[in-house]
C-alpha angles and dihedrals in degrees: 000000000000122000087254103039120220109232137169127200133205097216141025109265131209119292098260093048091050091049090054091049090054093050102042109022142054105236140147116252113283115273120257089222133015115286120231122226099268095046090050093050091050091051094047090051092048094051096036088237116196093196135030124207107205142174133191088286088071101045116184113205126176093278094047093047088066089058098052108125114263093237092064115103099165137040105192112186114207089221141066093230119082103194089117096055133068093214095183093053092047097045089044087068092056093256114133122228127209133179135188108251125170098021090080098049103092095043094049091048089049090053092049090055089050091053091048094048096040094049095043091049095042095240096165091055094045091049093049090051096051092046090051088057104268095227103172142047119261122240122245090250098040128108094352120181132201128265112238095203113085093025129114118247120202116202115198106202117022103208125131092300097043090054091050092051089050090052091051095044090056089065088056091056095250126147109233128211125179138196119204133153088256135013116264123232109268094254089060098046094079091214093305125131121238116230108194096205120052091211089058093051101046100068089053095055125092086179126034124189128187120221107162135102125266116249141146086268094055098035109129094355090143097071134141094288093051093050093042087062093060117089117260112273097026126154118238120203129185120180094148119068130334093222090071089073134075095214095197087060093045092048090050091050094051094046093049092049095238084123115047089207148325131230114205134181092171141040141179100257102043124211090016111057120202105275090228090063093054092052092062116100092204094060121099110188139176126194102252095285102141092131096034102124126110090242100048097042087049093051090048095052091045092050089051090052092046086059092052091047090051094051090044088057092052094255129121117270115275091233106023122186119208128191 
Protein backbone atom coordinates (compact mmCIF):
# COMPACT_ATOMS: atom_id res chain seq x y z
CA UNK A 1 0.00 0.00 0.00
CA UNK A 2 1.05 3.59 -0.54
CA UNK A 3 2.25 5.84 2.31
CA UNK A 4 -1.09 7.63 2.12
CA UNK A 5 -3.51 4.80 1.45
CA UNK A 6 -6.39 5.16 -0.96
CA UNK A 7 -9.65 4.19 0.73
CA UNK A 8 -13.38 4.36 0.12
CA UNK A 9 -16.18 4.18 2.69
CA UNK A 10 -19.81 3.21 2.33
CA UNK A 11 -21.12 5.72 4.90
CA UNK A 12 -20.27 9.06 6.42
CA UNK A 13 -18.44 8.48 9.71
CA UNK A 14 -18.34 10.57 12.92
CA UNK A 15 -16.61 13.92 12.80
CA UNK A 16 -13.35 12.87 14.43
CA UNK A 17 -13.05 9.87 12.11
CA UNK A 18 -13.69 12.00 9.04
CA UNK A 19 -11.00 14.42 10.25
CA UNK A 20 -8.49 11.57 10.48
CA UNK A 21 -9.43 10.36 7.01
CA UNK A 22 -8.79 13.84 5.63
CA UNK A 23 -5.42 14.03 7.40
CA UNK A 24 -4.04 10.55 6.75
CA UNK A 25 -5.78 8.97 3.76
CA UNK A 26 -6.69 9.67 0.17
CA UNK A 27 -10.45 9.27 -0.08
CA UNK A 28 -13.45 10.67 -1.96
CA UNK A 29 -15.75 12.96 0.03
CA UNK A 30 -18.04 11.17 2.47
CA UNK A 31 -21.28 10.03 0.86
CA UNK A 32 -24.49 11.92 1.59
CA UNK A 33 -26.31 8.62 1.99
CA UNK A 34 -25.06 5.05 2.44
CA UNK A 35 -23.62 3.46 -0.67
CA UNK A 36 -24.80 0.05 -1.80
CA UNK A 37 -22.35 -2.67 -2.79
CA UNK A 38 -22.20 -2.00 -6.52
CA UNK A 39 -21.82 1.76 -6.05
CA UNK A 40 -19.01 1.23 -3.55
CA UNK A 41 -17.23 -1.18 -5.89
CA UNK A 42 -17.43 1.30 -8.78
CA UNK A 43 -16.00 4.02 -6.55
CA UNK A 44 -13.21 1.72 -5.36
CA UNK A 45 -12.31 0.85 -8.93
CA UNK A 46 -12.37 4.48 -10.04
CA UNK A 47 -10.11 5.61 -7.20
CA UNK A 48 -7.85 2.53 -7.14
CA UNK A 49 -8.79 2.03 -3.50
CA UNK A 50 -6.59 -0.27 -1.45
CA UNK A 51 -9.09 -0.60 1.38
CA UNK A 52 -12.86 -0.41 1.71
CA UNK A 53 -14.61 0.61 4.93
CA UNK A 54 -18.04 -1.01 4.86
CA UNK A 55 -21.18 -1.44 6.91
CA UNK A 56 -24.24 -3.63 6.38
CA UNK A 57 -25.43 -1.22 3.69
CA UNK A 58 -22.72 -2.59 1.39
CA UNK A 59 -23.06 -6.33 1.97
CA UNK A 60 -20.55 -8.60 0.22
CA UNK A 61 -21.82 -12.11 -0.42
CA UNK A 62 -19.96 -14.89 -2.23
CA UNK A 63 -20.94 -13.59 -5.66
CA UNK A 64 -20.04 -9.99 -4.85
CA UNK A 65 -16.71 -11.06 -3.40
CA UNK A 66 -15.63 -12.11 -6.88
CA UNK A 67 -16.22 -8.55 -8.11
CA UNK A 68 -14.15 -6.69 -5.51
CA UNK A 69 -11.71 -4.52 -7.49
CA UNK A 70 -8.25 -6.03 -7.76
CA UNK A 71 -6.58 -3.07 -6.02
CA UNK A 72 -8.39 -3.77 -2.73
CA UNK A 73 -6.26 -5.46 -0.08
CA UNK A 74 -8.54 -5.02 2.94
CA UNK A 75 -12.25 -5.01 3.66
CA UNK A 76 -12.64 -3.27 7.02
CA UNK A 77 -16.15 -3.53 8.38
CA UNK A 78 -17.12 -0.82 10.86
CA UNK A 79 -18.97 -3.33 13.00
CA UNK A 80 -18.34 -6.36 15.14
CA UNK A 81 -21.01 -8.41 13.35
CA UNK A 82 -20.16 -10.16 10.09
CA UNK A 83 -23.61 -11.12 8.83
CA UNK A 84 -23.16 -8.90 5.79
CA UNK A 85 -19.82 -10.40 4.71
CA UNK A 86 -18.91 -13.77 3.23
CA UNK A 87 -15.53 -13.83 4.94
CA UNK A 88 -14.47 -17.12 3.38
CA UNK A 89 -15.16 -15.88 -0.14
CA UNK A 90 -13.34 -12.58 0.48
CA UNK A 91 -10.27 -14.10 2.10
CA UNK A 92 -10.12 -16.78 -0.60
CA UNK A 93 -9.21 -13.96 -2.97
CA UNK A 94 -6.29 -12.98 -0.76
CA UNK A 95 -8.13 -9.94 0.63
CA UNK A 96 -7.89 -9.38 4.38
CA UNK A 97 -10.98 -8.74 6.50
CA UNK A 98 -11.14 -6.84 9.80
CA UNK A 99 -13.90 -5.83 12.20
CA UNK A 100 -14.26 -3.68 15.32
CA UNK A 101 -14.70 -5.90 18.41
CA UNK A 102 -14.61 -4.81 22.05
CA UNK A 103 -15.30 -1.11 21.44
CA UNK A 104 -19.05 -1.78 21.09
CA UNK A 105 -19.44 -3.89 24.20
CA UNK A 106 -20.40 -1.29 26.79
CA UNK A 107 -22.86 0.62 24.63
CA UNK A 108 -24.62 -2.54 23.50
CA UNK A 109 -24.87 -3.73 27.08
CA UNK A 110 -26.23 -0.33 28.12
CA UNK A 111 -28.90 -0.56 25.44
CA UNK A 112 -29.86 -4.07 26.52
CA UNK A 113 -30.39 -2.73 30.04
CA UNK A 114 -32.46 0.12 28.59
CA UNK A 115 -34.67 -2.43 26.84
CA UNK A 116 -35.00 -4.52 30.00
CA UNK A 117 -35.93 -1.53 32.14
CA UNK A 118 -38.17 0.19 29.59
CA UNK A 119 -40.10 -2.99 28.83
CA UNK A 120 -40.47 -4.02 32.45
CA UNK A 121 -41.71 -0.54 33.40
CA UNK A 122 -44.00 -0.15 30.34
CA UNK A 123 -42.16 2.90 29.04
CA UNK A 124 -43.73 2.75 25.57
CA UNK A 125 -47.23 2.87 27.05
CA UNK A 126 -46.37 5.62 29.53
CA UNK A 127 -44.81 7.76 26.82
CA UNK A 128 -47.80 7.26 24.52
CA UNK A 129 -50.15 8.27 27.35
CA UNK A 130 -48.21 11.45 28.08
CA UNK A 131 -47.95 12.42 24.40
CA UNK A 132 -51.71 11.94 24.08
CA UNK A 133 -52.18 14.58 26.77
CA UNK A 134 -52.25 12.41 29.92
CA UNK A 135 -55.31 14.20 31.32
CA UNK A 136 -56.22 12.06 34.34
CA UNK A 137 -54.74 10.47 37.41
CA UNK A 138 -53.90 6.79 37.14
CA UNK A 139 -55.45 4.37 39.58
CA UNK A 140 -53.31 2.51 42.11
CA UNK A 141 -53.87 -0.71 40.17
CA UNK A 142 -53.65 0.75 36.66
CA UNK A 143 -50.82 0.32 34.10
CA UNK A 144 -48.54 -1.39 36.59
CA UNK A 145 -45.13 -2.48 35.40
CA UNK A 146 -42.74 -5.00 36.89
CA UNK A 147 -39.83 -4.49 39.23
CA UNK A 148 -36.47 -5.62 37.80
CA UNK A 149 -34.79 -6.07 41.17
CA UNK A 150 -35.39 -9.49 42.64
CA UNK A 151 -36.07 -11.08 39.26
CA UNK A 152 -34.05 -13.75 37.47
CA UNK A 153 -32.45 -12.71 34.19
CA UNK A 154 -31.45 -15.36 31.70
CA UNK A 155 -28.72 -14.45 29.20
CA UNK A 156 -28.55 -16.52 26.02
CA UNK A 157 -25.01 -16.17 24.68
CA UNK A 158 -22.35 -15.15 27.19
CA UNK A 159 -19.80 -13.38 25.00
CA UNK A 160 -18.39 -9.94 25.70
CA UNK A 161 -21.78 -8.21 25.59
CA UNK A 162 -23.55 -10.92 27.58
CA UNK A 163 -20.88 -10.63 30.28
CA UNK A 164 -21.27 -6.84 30.35
CA UNK A 165 -25.05 -7.19 30.72
CA UNK A 166 -24.57 -9.63 33.60
CA UNK A 167 -22.26 -7.15 35.31
CA UNK A 168 -24.83 -4.36 34.98
CA UNK A 169 -27.77 -6.53 35.98
CA UNK A 170 -26.12 -7.42 39.28
CA UNK A 171 -26.30 -3.73 40.16
CA UNK A 172 -30.09 -3.94 39.84
CA UNK A 173 -30.31 -6.81 42.29
CA UNK A 174 -31.16 -9.49 39.75
CA UNK A 175 -30.14 -13.13 39.81
CA UNK A 176 -28.36 -13.92 36.56
CA UNK A 177 -28.31 -17.26 34.76
CA UNK A 178 -26.63 -17.87 31.43
CA UNK A 179 -26.67 -20.45 28.68
CA UNK A 180 -23.59 -20.82 26.51
CA UNK A 181 -22.01 -23.59 24.49
CA UNK A 182 -19.51 -24.03 27.31
CA UNK A 183 -19.09 -22.72 30.80
CA UNK A 184 -16.89 -19.66 31.16
CA UNK A 185 -14.01 -19.35 33.60
CA UNK A 186 -15.20 -17.94 36.94
CA UNK A 187 -13.62 -14.52 36.38
CA UNK A 188 -15.72 -14.09 33.21
CA UNK A 189 -19.02 -15.23 34.67
CA UNK A 190 -19.68 -11.90 36.41
CA UNK A 191 -21.46 -13.69 39.24
CA UNK A 192 -23.84 -15.48 36.84
CA UNK A 193 -24.67 -19.19 37.00
CA UNK A 194 -24.18 -21.42 33.96
CA UNK A 195 -27.13 -23.58 32.91
CA UNK A 196 -25.97 -26.17 30.41
CA UNK A 197 -29.31 -26.79 28.72
CA UNK A 198 -31.41 -23.87 27.48
CA UNK A 199 -34.65 -25.74 28.13
CA UNK A 200 -33.69 -25.99 31.79
CA UNK A 201 -32.95 -22.27 32.07
CA UNK A 202 -36.00 -20.75 30.38
CA UNK A 203 -38.64 -21.74 32.98
CA UNK A 204 -36.53 -20.06 35.69
CA UNK A 205 -36.31 -16.65 33.98
CA UNK A 206 -38.69 -13.73 34.41
CA UNK A 207 -36.49 -11.81 31.96
CA UNK A 208 -34.65 -13.30 28.97
CA UNK A 209 -32.07 -11.45 26.86
CA UNK A 210 -30.41 -12.64 23.65
CA UNK A 211 -26.71 -11.98 23.04
CA UNK A 212 -25.54 -14.37 20.35
CA UNK A 213 -24.77 -13.96 16.65
CA UNK A 214 -27.20 -14.67 13.88
CA UNK A 215 -26.45 -17.71 11.73
CA UNK A 216 -28.21 -20.47 9.85
CA UNK A 217 -27.97 -22.57 13.02
CA UNK A 218 -29.64 -19.95 15.22
CA UNK A 219 -32.17 -18.65 12.69
CA UNK A 220 -35.63 -18.69 14.28
CA UNK A 221 -34.41 -20.35 17.47
CA UNK A 222 -36.86 -18.21 19.44
CA UNK A 223 -40.03 -19.98 18.34
CA UNK A 224 -43.34 -20.87 19.97
CA UNK A 225 -41.76 -23.73 21.92
CA UNK A 226 -38.97 -21.47 23.24
CA UNK A 227 -41.40 -18.79 24.38
CA UNK A 228 -43.82 -21.30 25.92
CA UNK A 229 -41.06 -22.45 28.28
CA UNK A 230 -40.82 -18.97 29.80
CA UNK A 231 -43.10 -18.28 32.77
CA UNK A 232 -46.26 -16.32 32.05
CA UNK A 233 -45.61 -12.59 32.28
CA UNK A 234 -41.95 -12.82 31.29
CA UNK A 235 -40.05 -10.00 29.58
CA UNK A 236 -38.26 -10.82 26.29
CA UNK A 237 -35.34 -8.72 25.04
CA UNK A 238 -33.37 -8.95 21.79
CA UNK A 239 -30.50 -6.55 21.11
CA UNK A 240 -28.59 -9.11 19.06
CA UNK A 241 -29.96 -10.11 15.65
CA UNK A 242 -33.50 -10.08 14.27
CA UNK A 243 -33.13 -13.42 12.51
CA UNK A 244 -32.92 -15.20 15.86
CA UNK A 245 -36.66 -14.71 16.36
CA UNK A 246 -39.72 -16.24 14.73
CA UNK A 247 -41.78 -13.06 14.75
CA UNK A 248 -45.11 -14.84 14.28
CA UNK A 249 -44.46 -16.69 17.54
CA UNK A 250 -43.34 -13.51 19.30
CA UNK A 251 -46.44 -11.61 18.18
CA UNK A 252 -48.70 -14.43 19.36
CA UNK A 253 -47.01 -14.50 22.78
CA UNK A 254 -47.35 -10.72 23.18
CA UNK A 255 -50.98 -10.70 22.05
CA UNK A 256 -51.95 -13.56 24.36
CA UNK A 257 -50.28 -12.00 27.38
CA UNK A 258 -47.93 -14.95 27.85
CA UNK A 259 -45.20 -12.35 27.52
CA UNK A 260 -45.78 -9.16 29.47
CA UNK A 261 -43.67 -7.27 26.97
CA UNK A 262 -40.78 -7.32 24.53
CA UNK A 263 -37.88 -4.95 24.09
CA UNK A 264 -36.27 -5.08 20.65
CA UNK A 265 -33.41 -3.23 19.01
CA UNK A 266 -33.53 -5.50 15.96
CA UNK A 267 -36.06 -7.23 13.74
CA UNK A 268 -36.10 -9.44 10.69
CA UNK A 269 -37.00 -6.93 8.01
CA UNK A 270 -34.90 -3.91 8.94
CA UNK A 271 -35.60 -1.06 8.51
CA UNK A 272 -39.24 -2.05 7.92
CA UNK A 273 -40.57 -3.90 11.00
CA UNK A 274 -43.60 -6.13 10.68
CA UNK A 275 -46.57 -3.73 11.10
CA UNK A 276 -48.16 -6.21 13.50
CA UNK A 277 -45.27 -5.66 15.91
CA UNK A 278 -45.72 -1.91 15.82
CA UNK A 279 -49.39 -2.21 16.73
CA UNK A 280 -48.59 -3.91 20.04
CA UNK A 281 -48.73 -1.61 23.08
CA UNK A 282 -46.44 -3.95 25.04
CA UNK A 283 -43.56 -3.59 22.58
CA UNK A 284 -40.68 -1.18 23.26
CA UNK A 285 -38.48 -0.90 20.19
CA UNK A 286 -35.40 1.04 19.11
CA UNK A 287 -34.06 1.21 15.52
CA UNK A 288 -30.89 -0.96 15.77
CA UNK A 289 -28.88 1.63 17.67
CA UNK A 290 -26.87 -0.47 20.11
CA UNK A 291 -23.61 1.25 19.20
CA UNK A 292 -25.11 4.66 18.48
CA UNK A 293 -23.16 6.95 20.78
CA UNK A 294 -20.57 9.51 19.75
CA UNK A 295 -17.89 7.71 21.72
CA UNK A 296 -18.54 4.22 20.40
CA UNK A 297 -19.12 5.09 16.76
CA UNK A 298 -15.93 7.18 16.85
CA UNK A 299 -14.00 4.29 18.40
CA UNK A 300 -15.35 1.94 15.75
CA UNK A 301 -14.27 4.21 12.92
CA UNK A 302 -10.85 4.75 14.44
CA UNK A 303 -10.29 1.02 14.88
CA UNK A 304 -11.27 0.42 11.26
CA UNK A 305 -8.69 3.03 10.22
CA UNK A 306 -6.09 1.44 12.51
CA UNK A 307 -6.59 -1.76 10.53
CA UNK A 308 -6.09 0.11 7.26
CA UNK A 309 -2.94 1.78 8.58
CA UNK A 310 -1.52 -1.56 9.73
CA UNK A 311 -2.05 -3.21 6.36
CA UNK A 312 -0.64 -0.11 4.67
CA UNK A 313 2.54 -0.58 6.71
CA UNK A 314 2.82 -4.20 5.63
CA UNK A 315 1.57 -5.57 8.94
CA UNK A 316 -1.40 -7.83 9.70
CA UNK A 317 -4.69 -6.15 10.56
CA UNK A 318 -5.08 -5.15 14.21
CA UNK A 319 -8.39 -7.04 14.54
CA UNK A 320 -8.37 -9.61 11.74
CA UNK A 321 -11.27 -11.87 10.88
CA UNK A 322 -10.75 -15.33 9.45
CA UNK A 323 -13.27 -17.67 7.91
